[in-house]
DSSP file (Angstrom, degrees, kcal/mol; ACC not computed):
  #  RESIDUE AA STRUCTURE BP1 BP2  ACC     N-H-->O    O-->H-N    N-H-->O    O-->H-N    TCO  KAPPA ALPHA  PHI   PSI    X-CA   Y-CA   Z-CA
    1    1 A X              0   0    0      0, 0.0     2,-0.2     0, 0.0     0, 0.0   0.000 360.0 360.0 360.0 141.5    3.5  -17.5   22.0
    2    2 A X        -     0   0    0      1,-0.1     2,-0.2     0, 0.0     0, 0.0  -0.511 360.0-131.9 -74.2 139.9    1.3  -16.2   19.2
    3    3 A X        -     0   0    0     -2,-0.2     2,-0.5     1,-0.0    -1,-0.1  -0.628  16.3-116.9 -92.1 154.1    1.8  -17.9   15.8
    4    4 A X        -     0   0    0     -2,-0.2     2,-0.4     0, 0.0    -1,-0.0  -0.792  28.8-154.4 -91.7 125.2    2.3  -15.9   12.6
    5    5 A X        -     0   0    0     -2,-0.5     2,-0.3     1,-0.0     0, 0.0  -0.806  18.0-117.9-101.7 140.4   -0.5  -16.6   10.1
    6    6 A X        -     0   0    0     -2,-0.4     2,-0.1     1,-0.1     3,-0.1  -0.585  34.3-119.9 -74.1 134.3    0.0  -16.2    6.4
    7    7 A X        -     0   0    0     -2,-0.3    -1,-0.1     1,-0.1     2,-0.1  -0.417  28.5-103.0 -72.9 149.3   -2.3  -13.5    4.9
    8    8 A X     >  -     0   0    0      1,-0.1     4,-2.3    -2,-0.1     5,-0.2  -0.385  28.2-117.3 -66.3 151.1   -4.8  -14.3    2.3
    9    9 A X  H  > S+     0   0    0      1,-0.2     4,-2.8     2,-0.2     5,-0.2   0.866 116.0  57.5 -58.1 -37.3   -3.8  -13.3   -1.3
   10   10 A X  H  > S+     0   0    0      2,-0.2     4,-2.2     1,-0.2    -1,-0.2   0.924 107.6  46.6 -60.0 -45.7   -6.9  -11.0   -1.3
   11   11 A X  H  > S+     0   0    0      2,-0.2     4,-2.4     1,-0.2    -2,-0.2   0.921 111.9  50.9 -63.4 -44.9   -5.6   -9.1    1.7
   12   12 A X  H  X S+     0   0    0     -4,-2.3     4,-2.7     1,-0.2    -2,-0.2   0.922 110.5  49.4 -58.2 -45.2   -2.1   -8.9    0.3
   13   13 A X  H  X S+     0   0    0     -4,-2.8     4,-2.6     1,-0.2    -1,-0.2   0.890 110.2  50.5 -62.5 -40.7   -3.5   -7.5   -3.0
   14   14 A X  H  X S+     0   0    0     -4,-2.2     4,-2.2     2,-0.2    -1,-0.2   0.907 111.9  47.2 -64.1 -42.5   -5.5   -4.9   -1.1
   15   15 A X  H  X S+     0   0    0     -4,-2.4     4,-2.2     2,-0.2    -2,-0.2   0.940 113.6  48.3 -64.1 -46.1   -2.5   -3.8    0.9
   16   16 A X  H  X S+     0   0    0     -4,-2.7     4,-2.2     1,-0.2    -2,-0.2   0.906 111.0  50.5 -61.7 -42.8   -0.4   -3.6   -2.2
   17   17 A X  H  X S+     0   0    0     -4,-2.6     4,-2.2     1,-0.2    -1,-0.2   0.904 109.9  50.8 -63.0 -41.3   -3.1   -1.6   -4.1
   18   18 A X  H  X S+     0   0    0     -4,-2.2     4,-2.3     1,-0.2    -1,-0.2   0.892 108.9  51.4 -61.9 -40.9   -3.3    0.8   -1.2
   19   19 A X  H  X S+     0   0    0     -4,-2.2     4,-2.4     2,-0.2    -2,-0.2   0.916 109.7  49.1 -63.2 -43.3    0.5    1.3   -1.2
   20   20 A X  H  X S+     0   0    0     -4,-2.2     4,-2.5     1,-0.2    -2,-0.2   0.914 110.9  50.0 -63.6 -43.3    0.5    2.1   -4.9
   21   21 A X  H  X S+     0   0    0     -4,-2.2     4,-2.5     2,-0.2     5,-0.2   0.913 111.0  49.8 -61.6 -44.0   -2.3    4.6   -4.5
   22   22 A X  H  X S+     0   0    0     -4,-2.3     4,-2.2     1,-0.2    -2,-0.2   0.917 111.9  47.8 -61.7 -43.7   -0.4    6.3   -1.7
   23   23 A X  H  X S+     0   0    0     -4,-2.4     4,-2.2     2,-0.2    -2,-0.2   0.908 112.0  49.8 -64.4 -41.9    2.8    6.5   -3.7
   24   24 A X  H  X S+     0   0    0     -4,-2.5     4,-2.3     1,-0.2    -2,-0.2   0.924 112.1  46.9 -63.0 -45.6    0.9    7.9   -6.7
   25   25 A X  H  X S+     0   0    0     -4,-2.5     4,-2.2     1,-0.2    -1,-0.2   0.865 111.9  51.2 -67.1 -35.2   -0.8   10.6   -4.7
   26   26 A X  H  X S+     0   0    0     -4,-2.2     4,-2.4    -5,-0.2    -1,-0.2   0.890 109.1  51.1 -66.4 -39.1    2.4   11.5   -3.0
   27   27 A X  H  X S+     0   0    0     -4,-2.2     4,-2.2     2,-0.2    -2,-0.2   0.923 110.8  47.9 -63.0 -45.1    4.1   11.8   -6.4
   28   28 A X  H  X S+     0   0    0     -4,-2.3     4,-2.4     1,-0.2    -2,-0.2   0.912 111.2  51.5 -61.8 -43.3    1.4   14.1   -7.7
   29   29 A X  H  X S+     0   0    0     -4,-2.2     4,-2.6     1,-0.2    -2,-0.2   0.913 109.2  50.3 -60.4 -44.1    1.6   16.2   -4.5
   30   30 A X  H  X S+     0   0    0     -4,-2.4     4,-2.0     1,-0.2    -1,-0.2   0.913 110.4  49.4 -60.8 -44.0    5.4   16.6   -5.0
   31   31 A X  H  < S+     0   0    0     -4,-2.2    -2,-0.2     1,-0.2    -1,-0.2   0.922 112.3  48.0 -63.1 -44.2    4.9   17.7   -8.6
   32   32 A X  H  < S+     0   0    0     -4,-2.4    -2,-0.2     1,-0.2    -1,-0.2   0.910 112.7  48.2 -63.5 -43.4    2.3   20.3   -7.6
   33   33 A X  H  <        0   0    0     -4,-2.6    -1,-0.2     1,-0.2    -2,-0.2   0.825 360.0 360.0 -68.4 -31.3    4.4   21.6   -4.8
   34   34 A X     <        0   0    0     -4,-2.0    -1,-0.2    -5,-0.2    -2,-0.2   0.421 360.0 360.0 -98.4 360.0    7.5   21.9   -6.9
């Protein structure tokens, strides 16, 4: 069985930053469309 490895903090931060950017751009898109 494959073991689950803990992600590096750097990787976690990059994923989190990407999520925030996506949410922000989606919010802007919603405002423009409405």
